[in-house]
N, CA, C and O atoms as a GROMACS GRO file, in nm:
protein
  516
    1ALA      N    1  -2.225   1.286  -2.379
    1ALA     CA    2  -2.123   1.329  -2.396
    1ALA      C    3  -2.042   1.391  -2.232
    1ALA      O    4  -1.924   1.405  -2.199
    2TRP      N    5  -2.139   1.409  -2.178
    2TRP     CA    6  -2.064   1.388  -2.024
    2TRP      C    7  -2.047   1.242  -1.970
    2TRP      O    8  -1.942   1.220  -1.911
    3VAL      N    9  -2.120   1.157  -1.981
    3VAL     CA   10  -2.060   1.036  -1.955
    3VAL      C   11  -1.963   0.996  -2.014
    3VAL      O   12  -1.863   0.950  -1.959
    4GLY      N   13  -1.982   1.011  -2.156
    4GLY     CA   14  -1.799   0.920  -2.205
    4GLY      C   15  -1.701   1.027  -2.172
    4GLY      O   16  -1.586   0.994  -2.199
    5TRP      N   17  -1.716   1.162  -2.114
    5TRP     CA   18  -1.588   1.239  -2.085
    5TRP      C   19  -1.552   1.169  -1.942
    5TRP      O   20  -1.438   1.136  -1.911
    6LYS      N   21  -1.671   1.152  -1.857
    6LYS     CA   22  -1.612   1.114  -1.736
    6LYS      C   23  -1.529   0.968  -1.745
    6LYS      O   24  -1.417   0.954  -1.697
    7TYR      N   25  -1.609   0.854  -1.822
    7TYR     CA   26  -1.537   0.720  -1.856
    7TYR      C   27  -1.381   0.763  -1.916
    7TYR      O   28  -1.280   0.698  -1.886
    8PHE      N   29  -1.379   0.886  -2.007
    8PHE     CA   30  -1.251   0.891  -2.006
    8PHE      C   31  -1.146   0.906  -1.926
    8PHE      O   32  -1.050   0.832  -1.905
    9GLN      N   33  -1.178   1.023  -1.880
    9GLN     CA   34  -1.114   1.040  -1.726
    9GLN      C   35  -1.067   0.971  -1.635
    9GLN      O   36  -0.959   0.983  -1.577
   10ARG      N   37  -1.200   0.852  -1.613
   10ARG     CA   38  -1.145   0.722  -1.522
   10ARG      C   39  -1.062   0.651  -1.581
   10ARG      O   40  -0.973   0.598  -1.514
   11ALA      N   41  -1.070   0.628  -1.733
   11ALA     CA   42  -0.963   0.530  -1.826
   11ALA      C   43  -0.836   0.584  -1.798
   11ALA      O   44  -0.755   0.511  -1.741
   12ARG      N   45  -0.806   0.695  -1.826
   12ARG     CA   46  -0.687   0.785  -1.788
   12ARG      C   47  -0.609   0.751  -1.662
   12ARG      O   48  -0.496   0.706  -1.641
   13PHE      N   49  -0.739   0.799  -1.565
   13PHE     CA   50  -0.663   0.786  -1.441
   13PHE      C   51  -0.604   0.645  -1.374
   13PHE      O   52  -0.502   0.626  -1.308
   14LEU      N   53  -0.730   0.539  -1.425
   14LEU     CA   54  -0.652   0.439  -1.419
   14LEU      C   55  -0.503   0.376  -1.502
   14LEU      O   56  -0.404   0.319  -1.455
   15ARG      N   57  -0.527   0.403  -1.599
   15ARG     CA   58  -0.368   0.376  -1.716
   15ARG      C   59  -0.278   0.475  -1.591
   15ARG      O   60  -0.164   0.444  -1.558
   16GLY      N   61  -0.329   0.560  -1.548
   16GLY     CA   62  -0.171   0.610  -1.485
   16GLY      C   63  -0.107   0.563  -1.385
   16GLY      O   64   0.010   0.582  -1.354
   17LEU      N   65  -0.230   0.469  -1.308
   17LEU     CA   66  -0.194   0.349  -1.189
   17LEU      C   67  -0.105   0.254  -1.200
   17LEU      O   68  -0.060   0.186  -1.108
   18ARG      N   69  -0.077   0.248  -1.318
   18ARG     CA   70  -0.060   0.098  -1.372
   18ARG      C   71   0.064   0.063  -1.271
   18ARG      O   72   0.170   0.064  -1.335
   19VAL      N   73   0.077   0.043  -1.179
   19VAL     CA   74   0.236  -0.015  -1.085
   19VAL      C   75   0.192  -0.162  -1.063
   19VAL      O   76   0.078  -0.195  -1.031
   20ASP      N   77   0.296  -0.248  -1.084
   20ASP     CA   78   0.304  -0.398  -1.080
   20ASP      C   79   0.252  -0.429  -0.936
   20ASP      O   80   0.327  -0.387  -0.848
   21ARG      N   81   0.134  -0.497  -0.889
   21ARG     CA   82   0.086  -0.515  -0.740
   21ARG      C   83   0.144  -0.661  -0.679
   21ARG      O   84   0.187  -0.747  -0.755
   22MET      N   85   0.140  -0.674  -0.578
   22MET     CA   86   0.173  -0.788  -0.516
   22MET      C   87   0.040  -0.826  -0.450
   22MET      O   88  -0.027  -0.754  -0.375
   23SER      N   89   0.014  -0.949  -0.490
   23SER     CA   90  -0.158  -1.001  -0.403
   23SER      C   91  -0.073  -1.063  -0.274
   23SER      O   92   0.048  -1.087  -0.264
   24PRO      N   93  -0.184  -1.081  -0.178
   24PRO     CA   94  -0.190  -1.114  -0.046
   24PRO      C   95  -0.124  -1.240  -0.050
   24PRO      O   96  -0.045  -1.262   0.042
   25GLU      N   97  -0.136  -1.308  -0.117
   25GLU     CA   98  -0.091  -1.455  -0.100
   25GLU      C   99   0.071  -1.480  -0.143
   25GLU      O  100   0.127  -1.587  -0.120
   26GLU      N  101   0.127  -1.386  -0.198
   26GLU     CA  102   0.264  -1.341  -0.259
   26GLU      C  103   0.334  -1.295  -0.124
   26GLU      O  104   0.443  -1.331  -0.078
   27LEU      N  105   0.243  -1.208  -0.074
   27LEU     CA  106   0.337  -1.103   0.018
   27LEU      C  107   0.336  -1.229   0.148
   27LEU      O  108   0.441  -1.271   0.195
   28ARG      N  109   0.246  -1.262   0.178
   28ARG     CA  110   0.277  -1.364   0.272
   28ARG      C  111   0.369  -1.509   0.264
   28ARG      O  112   0.410  -1.557   0.370
   29ARG      N  113   0.394  -1.562   0.157
   29ARG     CA  114   0.482  -1.646   0.130
   29ARG      C  115   0.616  -1.575   0.133
   29ARG      O  116   0.702  -1.632   0.200
   30LYS      N  117   0.650  -1.469   0.077
   30LYS     CA  118   0.736  -1.376   0.147
   30LYS      C  119   0.787  -1.352   0.275
   30LYS      O  120   0.906  -1.350   0.307
   31MET      N  121   0.680  -1.334   0.353
   31MET     CA  122   0.709  -1.315   0.492
   31MET      C  123   0.739  -1.404   0.557
   31MET      O  124   0.834  -1.403   0.635
   32GLU      N  125   0.663  -1.499   0.538
   32GLU     CA  126   0.676  -1.690   0.597
   32GLU      C  127   0.803  -1.715   0.574
   32GLU      O  128   0.850  -1.773   0.671
   33ALA      N  129   0.923  -1.688   0.445
   33ALA     CA  130   1.003  -1.722   0.381
   33ALA      C  131   1.140  -1.647   0.465
   33ALA      O  132   1.258  -1.682   0.466
   34GLY      N  133   1.078  -1.543   0.527
   34GLY     CA  134   1.161  -1.487   0.598
   34GLY      C  135   1.220  -1.316   0.482
   34GLY      O  136   1.283  -1.219   0.523
   35GLU      N  137   1.193  -1.330   0.405
   35GLU     CA  138   1.258  -1.238   0.290
   35GLU      C  139   1.251  -1.103   0.346
   35GLU      O  140   1.149  -1.071   0.408
   36PRO      N  141   1.334  -1.031   0.333
   36PRO     CA  142   1.353  -0.915   0.333
   36PRO      C  143   1.246  -0.777   0.262
   36PRO      O  144   1.262  -0.727   0.151
   37VAL      N  145   1.166  -0.748   0.337
   37VAL     CA  146   1.052  -0.721   0.288
   37VAL      C  147   0.999  -0.594   0.417
   37VAL      O  148   0.977  -0.620   0.535
   38VAL      N  149   0.990  -0.458   0.351
   38VAL     CA  150   0.902  -0.366   0.457
   38VAL      C  151   0.775  -0.329   0.396
   38VAL      O  152   0.764  -0.278   0.284
   39VAL      N  153   0.649  -0.367   0.503
   39VAL     CA  154   0.540  -0.314   0.435
   39VAL      C  155   0.499  -0.187   0.547
   39VAL      O  156   0.536  -0.165   0.663
   40VAL      N  157   0.414  -0.123   0.461
   40VAL     CA  158   0.373   0.019   0.472
   40VAL      C  159   0.244   0.055   0.488
   40VAL      O  160   0.186   0.102   0.390
   41ASP      N  161   0.175   0.040   0.608
   41ASP     CA  162   0.067   0.100   0.571
   41ASP      C  163   0.033   0.244   0.592
   41ASP      O  164   0.072   0.316   0.683
   42LEU      N  165  -0.075   0.283   0.457
   42LEU     CA  166  -0.033   0.422   0.419
   42LEU      C  167  -0.197   0.502   0.493
   42LEU      O  168  -0.241   0.608   0.448
   43ARG      N  169  -0.255   0.436   0.589
   43ARG     CA  170  -0.411   0.481   0.627
   43ARG      C  171  -0.358   0.596   0.693
   43ARG      O  172  -0.247   0.614   0.742
   44HIS      N  173  -0.477   0.684   0.686
   44HIS     CA  174  -0.446   0.841   0.736
   44HIS      C  175  -0.488   0.762   0.930
   44HIS      O  176  -0.512   0.652   0.980
   45ALA      N  177  -0.477   0.872   0.965
   45ALA     CA  178  -0.475   0.850   1.130
   45ALA      C  179  -0.613   0.853   1.169
   45ALA      O  180  -0.620   0.816   1.286
   46LEU      N  181  -0.690   0.872   1.136
   46LEU     CA  182  -0.860   0.847   1.163
   46LEU      C  183  -0.895   0.710   1.113
   46LEU      O  184  -0.965   0.635   1.182
   47GLU      N  185  -0.857   0.683   1.020
   47GLU     CA  186  -0.900   0.546   0.982
   47GLU      C  187  -0.828   0.418   1.092
   47GLU      O  188  -0.865   0.301   1.099
   48LEU      N  189  -0.725   0.480   1.164
   48LEU     CA  190  -0.618   0.388   1.218
   48LEU      C  191  -0.702   0.399   1.372
   48LEU      O  192  -0.677   0.303   1.445
   49GLU      N  193  -0.788   0.493   1.424
   49GLU     CA  194  -0.826   0.515   1.525
   49GLU      C  195  -0.962   0.402   1.532
   49GLU      O  196  -0.996   0.340   1.633
   50ASN      N  197  -1.024   0.395   1.401
   50ASN     CA  198  -1.166   0.344   1.412
   50ASN      C  199  -1.086   0.198   1.383
   50ASN      O  200  -1.163   0.106   1.406
   51ASP      N  201  -0.941   0.147   1.334
   51ASP     CA  202  -0.961   0.030   1.275
   51ASP      C  203  -0.805   0.015   1.303
   51ASP      O  204  -0.730   0.024   1.206
   52PRO      N  205  -0.751  -0.009   1.433
   52PRO     CA  206  -0.600  -0.032   1.454
   52PRO      C  207  -0.488  -0.134   1.391
   52PRO      O  208  -0.370  -0.111   1.368
   53ALA      N  209  -0.557  -0.244   1.374
   53ALA     CA  210  -0.529  -0.351   1.308
   53ALA      C  211  -0.427  -0.373   1.204
   53ALA      O  212  -0.470  -0.338   1.094
   54ARG      N  213  -0.326  -0.412   1.201
   54ARG     CA  214  -0.210  -0.384   1.063
   54ARG      C  215  -0.151  -0.546   1.045
   54ARG      O  216  -0.151  -0.654   1.104
   55ILE      N  217  -0.106  -0.489   0.933
   55ILE     CA  218  -0.020  -0.636   0.837
   55ILE      C  219   0.063  -0.643   0.944
   55ILE      O  220   0.092  -0.534   0.993
   56PRO      N  221   0.132  -0.786   1.020
   56PRO     CA  222   0.225  -0.800   1.109
   56PRO      C  223   0.361  -0.733   1.069
   56PRO      O  224   0.407  -0.770   0.961
   57GLY      N  225   0.419  -0.658   1.125
   57GLY     CA  226   0.563  -0.624   1.088
   57GLY      C  227   0.521  -0.467   1.012
   57GLY      O  228   0.607  -0.380   1.000
   58ALA      N  229   0.412  -0.451   0.976
   58ALA     CA  230   0.407  -0.297   0.893
   58ALA      C  231   0.464  -0.194   0.984
   58ALA      O  232   0.478  -0.205   1.106
   59ILE      N  233   0.500  -0.080   0.903
   59ILE     CA  234   0.509   0.059   0.958
   59ILE      C  235   0.381   0.136   0.929
   59ILE      O  236   0.298   0.102   0.845
   60TRP      N  237   0.375   0.250   1.013
   60TRP     CA  238   0.261   0.353   0.978
   60TRP      C  239   0.354   0.438   0.920
   60TRP      O  240   0.470   0.464   0.954
   61ILE      N  241   0.266   0.488   0.800
   61ILE     CA  242   0.341   0.656   0.703
   61ILE      C  243   0.232   0.712   0.650
   61ILE      O  244   0.209   0.692   0.531
   62ASP      N  245   0.166   0.773   0.710
   62ASP     CA  246   0.005   0.848   0.658
   62ASP      C  247   0.077   0.875   0.540
   62ASP      O  248   0.199   0.882   0.528
   63TYR      N  249  -0.047   0.895   0.419
   63TYR     CA  250  -0.010   0.849   0.298
   63TYR      C  251   0.054   1.014   0.252
   63TYR      O  252   0.149   1.028   0.176
   64GLU      N  253  -0.022   1.127   0.318
   64GLU     CA  254   0.032   1.268   0.320
   64GLU      C  255   0.124   1.326   0.340
   64GLU      O  256   0.160   1.437   0.302
   65GLN      N  257   0.204   1.193   0.453
   65GLN     CA  258   0.349   1.254   0.460
   65GLN      C  259   0.454   1.126   0.383
   65GLN      O  260   0.554   1.082   0.438
   66ILE      N  261   0.405   1.081   0.252
   66ILE     CA  262   0.529   0.997   0.226
   66ILE      C  263   0.605   1.064   0.184
   66ILE      O  264   0.723   1.044   0.209
   67ASP      N  265   0.561   1.184   0.092
   67ASP     CA  266   0.744   1.284   0.050
   67ASP      C  267   0.796   1.301   0.134
   67ASP      O  268   0.912   1.298   0.095
   68GLU      N  269   0.797   1.328   0.279
   68GLU     CA  270   0.838   1.376   0.361
   68GLU      C  271   0.915   1.246   0.457
   68GLU      O  272   0.989   1.271   0.552
   69ARG      N  273   0.892   1.156   0.427
   69ARG     CA  274   0.921   1.017   0.504
   69ARG      C  275   1.003   0.943   0.417
   69ARG      O  276   1.109   0.906   0.468
   70PHE      N  277   0.981   0.908   0.284
   70PHE     CA  278   1.061   0.835   0.208
   70PHE      C  279   1.184   0.800   0.238
   70PHE      O  280   1.225   0.693   0.191
   71HIS      N  281   1.274   0.882   0.322
   71HIS     CA  282   1.388   0.825   0.345
   71HIS      C  283   1.423   0.742   0.416
   71HIS      O  284   1.530   0.682   0.420
   72GLU      N  285   1.276   0.726   0.513
   72GLU     CA  286   1.310   0.633   0.617
   72GLU      C  287   1.280   0.483   0.587
   72GLU      O  288   1.267   0.408   0.683
   73LEU      N  289   1.266   0.429   0.445
   73LEU     CA  290   1.270   0.318   0.401
   73LEU      C  291   1.398   0.258   0.331
   73LEU      O  292   1.461   0.303   0.235
   74PRO      N  293   1.419   0.151   0.402
   74PRO     CA  294   1.568   0.089   0.333
   74PRO      C  295   1.549   0.083   0.179
   74PRO      O  296   1.437   0.058   0.136
   75GLU      N  297   1.638   0.102   0.106
   75GLU     CA  298   1.680   0.102  -0.039
   75GLU      C  299   1.693  -0.018  -0.031
   75GLU      O  300   1.583  -0.058  -0.068
   76ASN      N  301   1.769  -0.127  -0.001
   76ASN     CA  302   1.763  -0.205  -0.005
   76ASN      C  303   1.674  -0.352  -0.005
   76ASN      O  304   1.705  -0.466  -0.041
   77ARG      N  305   1.536  -0.290   0.060
   77ARG     CA  306   1.456  -0.401   0.057
   77ARG      C  307   1.324  -0.339  -0.023
   77ARG      O  308   1.291  -0.222  -0.044
   78GLU      N  309   1.255  -0.480  -0.063
   78GLU     CA  310   1.110  -0.438  -0.144
   78GLU      C  311   1.030  -0.377  -0.059
   78GLU      O  312   1.012  -0.441   0.045
   79VAL      N  313   0.977  -0.279  -0.066
   79VAL     CA  314   0.892  -0.209  -0.010
   79VAL      C  315   0.716  -0.190  -0.100
   79VAL      O  316   0.681  -0.138  -0.206
   80ILE      N  317   0.635  -0.270   0.021
   80ILE     CA  318   0.491  -0.311  -0.018
   80ILE      C  319   0.393  -0.202   0.068
   80ILE      O  320   0.394  -0.188   0.191
   81LEU      N  321   0.319  -0.139  -0.015
   81LEU     CA  322   0.246  -0.017   0.042
   81LEU      C  323   0.091  -0.062   0.045
   81LEU      O  324   0.065  -0.126  -0.057
   82TYR      N  325  -0.004  -0.051   0.119
   82TYR     CA  326  -0.096  -0.113   0.141
   82TYR      C  327  -0.220   0.034   0.210
   82TYR      O  328  -0.174   0.125   0.280
   83CYS      N  329  -0.368   0.027   0.173
   83CYS     CA  330  -0.431   0.108   0.211
   83CYS      C  331  -0.562   0.046   0.248
   83CYS      O  332  -0.576  -0.071   0.282
   84SER      N  333  -0.654   0.135   0.238
   84SER     CA  334  -0.791   0.043   0.240
   84SER      C  335  -0.885   0.087   0.144
   84SER      O  336  -1.003   0.054   0.151
   85CYS      N  337  -0.826   0.178   0.033
   85CYS     CA  338  -0.884   0.185  -0.092
   85CYS      C  339  -0.931   0.022  -0.138
   85CYS      O  340  -0.863  -0.077  -0.111
   86PRO      N  341  -1.082   0.017  -0.226
   86PRO     CA  342  -1.126  -0.080  -0.251
   86PRO      C  343  -1.011  -0.133  -0.408
   86PRO      O  344  -0.996  -0.252  -0.436
   87ASN      N  345  -0.934   0.000  -0.503
   87ASN     CA  346  -0.862  -0.069  -0.608
   87ASN      C  347  -0.740   0.032  -0.595
   87ASN      O  348  -0.682   0.104  -0.676
   88GLU      N  349  -0.722   0.005  -0.431
   88GLU     CA  350  -0.559   0.049  -0.395
   88GLU      C  351  -0.520   0.157  -0.495
   88GLU      O  352  -0.438   0.137  -0.585
   89ALA      N  353  -0.587   0.283  -0.472
   89ALA     CA  354  -0.554   0.423  -0.515
   89ALA      C  355  -0.412   0.459  -0.458
   89ALA      O  356  -0.305   0.467  -0.519
   90SER      N  357  -0.435   0.475  -0.344
   90SER     CA  358  -0.341   0.564  -0.247
   90SER      C  359  -0.222   0.468  -0.265
   90SER      O  360  -0.116   0.515  -0.303
   91SER      N  361  -0.230   0.366  -0.246
   91SER     CA  362  -0.085   0.263  -0.261
   91SER      C  363  -0.037   0.303  -0.397
   91SER      O  364   0.073   0.358  -0.388
   92ALA      N  365  -0.075   0.296  -0.503
   92ALA     CA  366  -0.041   0.306  -0.655
   92ALA      C  367   0.018   0.468  -0.654
   92ALA      O  368   0.131   0.496  -0.694
   93LEU      N  369  -0.048   0.539  -0.617
   93LEU     CA  370   0.007   0.672  -0.630
   93LEU      C  371   0.100   0.722  -0.540
   93LEU      O  372   0.149   0.834  -0.554
   94ALA      N  373   0.134   0.629  -0.428
   94ALA     CA  374   0.230   0.691  -0.349
   94ALA      C  375   0.352   0.592  -0.397
   94ALA      O  376   0.468   0.624  -0.372
   95ALA      N  377   0.316   0.454  -0.477
   95ALA     CA  378   0.424   0.367  -0.538
   95ALA      C  379   0.483   0.447  -0.608
   95ALA      O  380   0.604   0.453  -0.592
   96MET      N  381   0.422   0.533  -0.704
   96MET     CA  382   0.480   0.607  -0.825
   96MET      C  383   0.544   0.743  -0.786
   96MET      O  384   0.624   0.789  -0.868
   97ARG      N  385   0.520   0.820  -0.665
   97ARG     CA  386   0.566   0.925  -0.609
   97ARG      C  387   0.713   0.842  -0.530
   97ARG      O  388   0.824   0.892  -0.548
   98LEU      N  389   0.699   0.734  -0.459
   98LEU     CA  390   0.825   0.653  -0.426
   98LEU      C  391   0.929   0.617  -0.517
   98LEU      O  392   1.044   0.601  -0.476
   99LEU      N  393   0.893   0.601  -0.657
   99LEU     CA  394   0.957   0.550  -0.772
   99LEU      C  395   1.056   0.667  -0.782
   99LEU      O  396   1.176   0.671  -0.753
  100LYS      N  397   0.951   0.786  -0.843
  100LYS     CA  398   1.027   0.885  -0.888
  100LYS      C  399   1.111   0.964  -0.775
  100LYS      O  400   1.162   1.073  -0.806
  101ARG      N  401   1.125   0.918  -0.663
  101ARG     CA  402   1.212   0.981  -0.563
  101ARG      C  403   1.320   0.887  -0.511
  101ARG      O  404   1.387   0.891  -0.408
  102GLY      N  405   1.318   0.786  -0.627
  102GLY     CA  406   1.428   0.687  -0.637
  102GLY      C  407   1.443   0.583  -0.550
  102GLY      O  408   1.551   0.541  -0.509
  103VAL      N  409   1.288   0.521  -0.511
  103VAL     CA  410   1.303   0.398  -0.442
  103VAL      C  411   1.270   0.272  -0.548
  103VAL      O  412   1.168   0.248  -0.611
  104PRO      N  413   1.401   0.201  -0.541
  104PRO     CA  414   1.363   0.126  -0.684
  104PRO      C  415   1.243   0.036  -0.708
  104PRO      O  416   1.164   0.034  -0.802
  105ARG      N  417   1.253  -0.072  -0.545
  105ARG     CA  418   1.113  -0.175  -0.564
  105ARG      C  419   1.050  -0.139  -0.442
  105ARG      O  420   1.080  -0.157  -0.324
  106VAL      N  421   0.927  -0.067  -0.518
  106VAL     CA  422   0.810  -0.060  -0.452
  106VAL      C  423   0.677  -0.096  -0.510
  106VAL      O  424   0.650  -0.042  -0.618
  107ARG      N  425   0.579  -0.187  -0.452
  107ARG     CA  426   0.474  -0.221  -0.509
  107ARG      C  427   0.338  -0.205  -0.442
  107ARG      O  428   0.370  -0.250  -0.332
  108PRO      N  429   0.254  -0.184  -0.434
  108PRO     CA  430   0.099  -0.180  -0.360
  108PRO      C  431   0.038  -0.335  -0.366
  108PRO      O  432   0.035  -0.426  -0.449
  109LEU      N  433  -0.003  -0.316  -0.248
  109LEU     CA  434  -0.072  -0.439  -0.234
  109LEU      C  435  -0.197  -0.453  -0.286
  109LEU      O  436  -0.283  -0.369  -0.258
  110GLU      N  437  -0.227  -0.567  -0.374
  110GLU     CA  438  -0.353  -0.595  -0.432
  110GLU      C  439  -0.487  -0.620  -0.331
  110GLU      O  440  -0.516  -0.731  -0.285
  111GLY      N  441  -0.554  -0.505  -0.309
  111GLY     CA  442  -0.662  -0.530  -0.226
  111GLY      C  443  -0.648  -0.478  -0.125
  111GLY      O  444  -0.754  -0.471  -0.063
  112GLY      N  445  -0.538  -0.422  -0.061
  112GLY     CA  446  -0.516  -0.366   0.021
  112GLY      C  447  -0.550  -0.436   0.148
  112GLY      O  448  -0.579  -0.556   0.140
  113ILE      N  449  -0.551  -0.372   0.273
  113ILE     CA  450  -0.579  -0.453   0.396
  113ILE      C  451  -0.718  -0.551   0.411
  113ILE      O  452  -0.732  -0.654   0.477
  114LEU      N  453  -0.822  -0.471   0.318
  114LEU     CA  454  -0.929  -0.551   0.323
  114LEU      C  455  -0.904  -0.710   0.237
  114LEU      O  456  -0.957  -0.818   0.264
  115ALA      N  457  -0.819  -0.682   0.142
  115ALA     CA  458  -0.773  -0.835   0.065
  115ALA      C  459  -0.725  -0.926   0.164
  115ALA      O  460  -0.794  -1.026   0.187
  116TRP      N  461  -0.616  -0.908   0.229
  116TRP     CA  462  -0.532  -0.933   0.333
  116TRP      C  463  -0.633  -1.044   0.424
  116TRP      O  464  -0.626  -1.167   0.414
  117ARG      N  465  -0.745  -0.951   0.532
  117ARG     CA  466  -0.807  -0.977   0.605
  117ARG      C  467  -0.892  -1.108   0.518
  117ARG      O  468  -0.913  -1.223   0.556
  118GLU      N  469  -0.922  -1.054   0.414
  118GLU     CA  470  -1.028  -1.151   0.340
  118GLU      C  471  -0.969  -1.309   0.310
  118GLU      O  472  -1.042  -1.406   0.292
  119ASN      N  473  -0.827  -1.311   0.308
  119ASN     CA  474  -0.760  -1.464   0.324
  119ASN      C  475  -0.757  -1.487   0.466
  119ASN      O  476  -0.670  -1.571   0.490
  120GLY      N  477  -0.803  -1.456   0.551
  120GLY     CA  478  -0.784  -1.497   0.674
  120GLY      C  479  -0.646  -1.489   0.754
  120GLY      O  480  -0.614  -1.569   0.842
  121TYR      N  481  -0.554  -1.358   0.699
  121TYR     CA  482  -0.457  -1.376   0.715
  121TYR      C  483  -0.423  -1.285   0.854
  121TYR      O  484  -0.483  -1.179   0.874
  122PRO      N  485  -0.348  -1.324   0.924
  122PRO     CA  486  -0.331  -1.290   1.069
  122PRO      C  487  -0.312  -1.077   1.083
  122PRO      O  488  -0.274  -1.021   0.981
  123VAL      N  489  -0.336  -1.009   1.179
  123VAL     CA  490  -0.311  -0.897   1.153
  123VAL      C  491  -0.266  -0.840   1.320
  123VAL      O  492  -0.324  -0.896   1.412
  124ASP      N  493  -0.188  -0.757   1.346
  124ASP     CA  494  -0.146  -0.694   1.482
  124ASP      C  495  -0.220  -0.573   1.504
  124ASP      O  496  -0.268  -0.491   1.426
  125ILE      N  497  -0.217  -0.579   1.628
  125ILE     CA  498  -0.298  -0.464   1.679
  125ILE      C  499  -0.141  -0.379   1.805
  125ILE      O  500  -0.068  -0.426   1.893
  126PRO      N  501  -0.158  -0.254   1.746
  126PRO     CA  502  -0.003  -0.224   1.819
  126PRO      C  503  -0.028  -0.148   1.948
  126PRO      O  504  -0.115  -0.062   1.962
  127GLN      N  505   0.057  -0.187   2.041
  127GLN     CA  506   0.009  -0.116   2.155
  127GLN      C  507  -0.021   0.029   2.138
  127GLN      O  508   0.014   0.102   2.046
  128GLY      N  509  -0.115   0.066   2.276
  128GLY     CA  510  -0.158   0.222   2.293
  128GLY      C  511  -0.334   0.225   2.230
  128GLY      O  512  -0.423   0.308   2.240
  129ASN      N  513  -0.326   0.104   2.171
  129ASN     CA  514  -0.450   0.114   2.078
  129ASN      C  515  -0.584   0.029   2.142
  129ASN      O  516  -0.691   0.027   2.082
   0.00000   0.00000   0.00000
């Protein structure tokens, strides 16, 4: 019964995270085509200390600050969120929070920074790191 309950809880959690995701390939194509996208790195500051590499042009907003800083995101651009979660849970939750706050076009990056790197796409190391 306990295993069944845990399975049910996990399935319900994953259903709640159903947000349209963007593949790393699609993001790369959009960036190369010069499409106006905003890429947001949601990783915690401690994660960035250990691994400061970011997707080129990404801005950093700690996941915990997304509700306070959502107004910094331009309304006329698609917003792509990424984290280092294997199933992009933080990005999906942040996307749902932003949608509720009126950010119209927001999507998590499928596979996050790990998938971006696995595809061999470039990363930037911000100055000071």
